FIKOLZA-1660 file (N, C-alpha, C; in steps of 0.1 Angstrom, whole numbers, plus 5000, padded with zeros to 4 digits):
% residues 65
   i   px   py   pz ch aa at
   1 5136 5039 5000  A  M  N
   1 5138 5025 5000  A  M CA
   1 5131 5019 4988  A  M  C
   2 5135 5007 4984  A  K  N
   2 5128 5000 4973  A  K CA
   2 5119 4990 4979  A  K  C
   3 5106 4990 4973  A  I  N
   3 5096 4981 4977  A  I CA
   3 5091 4975 4964  A  I  C
   4 5083 4965 4965  A  Q  N
   4 5075 4959 4954  A  Q CA
   4 5061 4965 4956  A  Q  C
   5 5056 4972 4946  A  L  N
   5 5043 4978 4946  A  L CA
   5 5035 4972 4935  A  L  C
   6 5025 4964 4939  A  N  N
   6 5016 4957 4929  A  N CA
   6 5025 4949 4919  A  N  C
   7 5035 4943 4924  A  G  N
   7 5044 4935 4915  A  G CA
   7 5055 4942 4908  A  G  C
   8 5056 4955 4909  A  A  N
   8 5067 4962 4902  A  A CA
   8 5076 4969 4912  A  A  C
   9 5088 4971 4909  A  S  N
   9 5098 4978 4918  A  S CA
   9 5094 4992 4919  A  S  C
  10 5095 4998 4931  A  H  N
  10 5090 5012 4934  A  H CA
  10 5099 5017 4944  A  H  C
  11 5104 5030 4942  A  D  N
  11 5112 5037 4952  A  D CA
  11 5102 5046 4960  A  D  C
  12 5103 5046 4974  A  T  N
  12 5095 5054 4982  A  T CA
  12 5103 5060 4994  A  T  C
  13 5099 5071 4998  A  E  N
  13 5105 5077 5011  A  E CA
  13 5095 5075 5022  A  E  C
  14 5083 5070 5020  A  Q  N
  14 5073 5068 5030  A  Q CA
  14 5077 5057 5039  A  Q  C
  15 5074 5059 5052  A  N  N
  15 5078 5049 5062  A  N CA
  15 5066 5040 5067  A  N  C
  16 5054 5043 5063  A  D  N
  16 5043 5035 5067  A  D CA
  16 5032 5034 5056  A  D  C
  17 5024 5024 5057  A  L  N
  17 5014 5022 5046  A  L CA
  17 5005 5033 5044  A  L  C
  18 5000 5040 5054  A  A  N
  18 4990 5051 5053  A  A CA
  18 4997 5062 5045  A  A  C
  19 5009 5065 5048  A  A  N
  19 5016 5076 5041  A  A CA
  19 5018 5072 5026  A  A  C
  20 5021 5060 5023  A  L  N
  20 5023 5055 5010  A  L CA
  20 5010 5057 5002  A  L  C
  21 4999 5052 5007  A  V  N
  21 4986 5053 5001  A  V CA
  21 4983 5068 4998  A  V  C
  22 4985 5077 5007  A  A  N
  22 4983 5091 5005  A  A CA
  22 4992 5097 4995  A  A  C
  23 5005 5093 4995  A  A  N
  23 5015 5099 4986  A  A CA
  23 5011 5095 4971  A  A  C
  24 5005 5083 4970  A  L  N
  24 5002 5078 4956  A  L CA
  24 4989 5084 4951  A  L  C
  25 4982 5092 4960  A  G  N
  25 4970 5098 4956  A  G CA
  25 4957 5090 4957  A  G  C
  26 4958 5079 4964  A  H  N
  26 4946 5070 4966  A  H CA
  26 4937 5076 4977  A  H  C
  27 4924 5074 4976  A  E  N
  27 4915 5077 4987  A  E CA
  27 4915 5065 4996  A  E  C
  28 4919 5068 5009  A  A  N
  28 4921 5057 5018  A  A CA
  28 4910 5047 5020  A  A  C
  29 4897 5053 5019  A  D  N
  29 4886 5044 5021  A  D CA
  29 4881 5037 5008  A  D  C
  30 4888 5039 4997  A  K  N
  30 4884 5033 4984  A  K CA
  30 4893 5022 4980  A  K  C
  31 4903 5019 4988  A  V  N
  31 4913 5008 4984  A  V CA
  31 4914 4998 4994  A  V  C
  32 4919 4986 4990  A  A  N
  32 4922 4975 4999  A  A CA
  32 4938 4974 4999  A  A  C
  33 4944 4970 5010  A  T  N
  33 4958 4970 5010  A  T CA
  33 4963 4957 5017  A  T  C
  34 4975 4953 5013  A  A  N
  34 4982 4942 5019  A  A CA
  34 4997 4945 5019  A  A  C
  35 5004 4939 5029  A  V  N
  35 5018 4940 5030  A  V CA
  35 5024 4926 5032  A  V  C
  36 5033 4922 5024  A  D  N
  36 5039 4909 5025  A  D CA
  36 5028 4898 5025  A  D  C
  37 5017 4900 5017  A  G  N
  37 5007 4890 5016  A  G CA
  37 4996 4890 5027  A  G  C
  38 4997 4899 5036  A  L  N
  38 4988 4900 5047  A  L CA
  38 4979 4912 5046  A  L  C
  39 4966 4910 5046  A  F  N
  39 4956 4921 5045  A  F CA
  39 4959 4931 5057  A  F  C
  40 4958 4944 5053  A  V  N
  40 4960 4955 5063  A  V CA
  40 4947 4964 5063  A  V  C
  41 4940 4964 5073  A  A  N
  41 4928 4972 5074  A  A CA
  41 4932 4987 5074  A  A  C
  42 4922 4996 5069  A  R  N
  42 4925 5010 5068  A  R CA
  42 4929 5016 5081  A  R  C
  43 4923 5011 5092  A  T  N
  43 4926 5017 5105  A  T CA
  43 4940 5013 5111  A  T  C
  44 4946 5003 5104  A  A  N
  44 4959 4998 5109  A  A CA
  44 4971 5003 5100  A  A  C
  45 4967 5010 5089  A  R  N
  45 4978 5014 5079  A  R CA
  45 4989 5023 5085  A  R  C
  46 4985 5032 5094  A  A  N
  46 4995 5041 5100  A  A CA
  46 5004 5034 5109  A  A  C
  47 5000 5023 5114  A  Q  N
  47 5008 5015 5123  A  Q CA
  47 5015 5004 5116  A  Q  C
  48 5015 5003 5103  A  T  N
  48 5021 4993 5095  A  T CA
  48 5033 4998 5088  A  T  C
  49 5045 4996 5094  A  P  N
  49 5057 5001 5088  A  P CA
  49 5061 4994 5075  A  P  C
  50 5067 5001 5066  A  L  N
  50 5073 4996 5054  A  L CA
  50 5087 4993 5056  A  L  C
  51 5093 4983 5049  A  H  N
  51 5107 4979 5050  A  H CA
  51 5112 4976 5037  A  H  C
  52 5125 4977 5035  A  E  N
  52 5132 4975 5023  A  E CA
  52 5128 4961 5017  A  E  C
  53 5123 4961 5005  A  G  N
  53 5120 4949 4998  A  G CA
  53 5106 4944 5001  A  G  C
  54 5098 4950 5009  A  C  N
  54 5085 4945 5012  A  C CA
  54 5076 4945 5000  A  C  C
  55 5066 4937 5000  A  A  N
  55 5056 4936 4989  A  A CA
  55 5043 4942 4993  A  A  C
  56 5040 4953 4986  A  V  N
  56 5028 4961 4990  A  V CA
  56 5018 4959 4978  A  V  C
  57 5005 4956 4982  A  E  N
  57 4994 4956 4972  A  E CA
  57 4984 4966 4976  A  E  C
  58 4981 4975 4966  A  I  N
  58 4970 4984 4967  A  I CA
  58 4960 4982 4956  A  I  C
  59 4948 4978 4960  A  L  N
  59 4938 4974 4950  A  L CA
  59 4926 4982 4952  A  L  C
  60 4921 4987 4940  A  A  N
  60 4909 4995 4940  A  A CA
  60 4898 4987 4933  A  A  C
  61 4886 4988 4937  A  P  N
  61 4875 4981 4930  A  P CA
  61 4873 4986 4916  A  P  C
  62 4870 4976 4907  A  M  N
  62 4868 4980 4893  A  M CA
  62 4853 4981 4890  A  M  C
  63 4849 4990 4882  A  E  N
  63 4835 4991 4879  A  E CA
  63 4832 4985 4865  A  E  C
  64 4820 4982 4863  A  G  N
  64 4817 4976 4850  A  G CA
  64 4813 4961 4851  A  G  C
  65 4811 4955 4840  A  G  N
  65 4806 4941 4841  A  G CA
  65 4808 4934 4829  A  G  C
% end
């Protein structure tokens, strides 16, 4: 399915947010996530389905100053 990932079009076969985070190689406890503008806690990602055209944000903290 096609989703928007961090503002860019992205094809994925993953059906839920936890699977997408893992497939992209992110450490689950090191990123913040949102779907369609709503924050999704790490513990809720596996129960958060993805759908055609949804907007997913995966944000990692930046180091430095």
